[in-house]
C-alpha positions in Angstrom: -12.0 11.1 41.8 -11.6 7.3 41.2 -10.6 6.4 37.6 -12.9 4.0 35.9 -11.4 0.7 34.9 -10.5 0.3 31.3 -11.5 -3.3 31.2 -14.0 -3.9 34.0 -14.5 -7.7 34.7 -17.4 -8.8 32.7 -18.7 -12.1 31.3 -16.2 -11.5 28.4 -13.1 -10.6 30.2 -11.5 -11.5 33.5 -8.8 -9.8 35.6 -6.5 -12.0 37.5 -3.5 -10.6 39.2 -3.6 -7.4 37.0 -3.7 -9.6 33.9 -6.8 -9.0 31.6 -7.8 -12.0 29.6 -10.6 -13.9 27.8 -10.9 -17.2 26.1 -12.3 -18.5 22.8 -15.3 -20.0 24.5 -16.3 -16.6 25.9 -15.7 -14.8 22.6 -17.8 -17.4 20.7 -20.6 -17.1 23.2 -20.5 -13.3 23.2 -20.5 -12.8 19.5 -22.9 -15.8 19.0 -20.4 -17.8 16.8 -19.5 -21.4 16.7 -16.5 -22.1 18.8 -14.8 -24.1 16.0 -15.1 -21.0 13.8 -13.5 -18.8 16.5 -10.7 -21.3 16.9 -10.2 -21.4 13.1 -9.9 -17.6 12.9 -7.4 -17.5 15.8 -5.2 -20.1 14.1 -5.4 -18.0 10.9 -4.5 -14.8 12.7 -1.6 -16.7 14.5 -0.1 -17.9 11.2 -0.1 -14.3 9.9 1.8 -12.9 13.0 5.3 -13.5 14.3 5.8 -16.3 16.7 6.6 -13.8 19.4 3.3 -12.0 19.0 1.4 -15.3 19.0 3.2 -16.6 22.1 2.4 -13.3 24.0 -1.2 -13.1 23.0 -2.5 -16.7 22.7 -2.2 -19.8 24.9 -3.6 -23.2 24.1 -5.5 -24.9 27.0 -7.9 -27.7 27.5 -11.3 -27.9 29.1 -13.7 -30.7 29.8 -17.0 -30.5 27.8 -19.6 -32.7 29.5 -21.0 -33.8 26.2 -17.8 -34.2 24.1 -15.1 -34.9 26.7 -11.7 -33.1 26.6 -11.6 -30.3 24.1 -9.1 -27.5 23.1 -9.5 -23.8 24.0 -7.5 -20.8 23.3 -7.1 -18.1 25.8 
């Protein structure tokens, strides 16, 4: 019998090369929150954790917003 995937690829998570991930834009959209509030919460959580934990679990990236230009995103 085939085992079900623990984290099937959805609109919230992606699976690339066996790596399960999401980004702050998807989290904000999924939970109907403002992206800036999600980023603020991620920053707060990162400050409360060790640098090693933060480096393993969060990565800063950029994306191009057609209305605002270049923006920050956390994945």
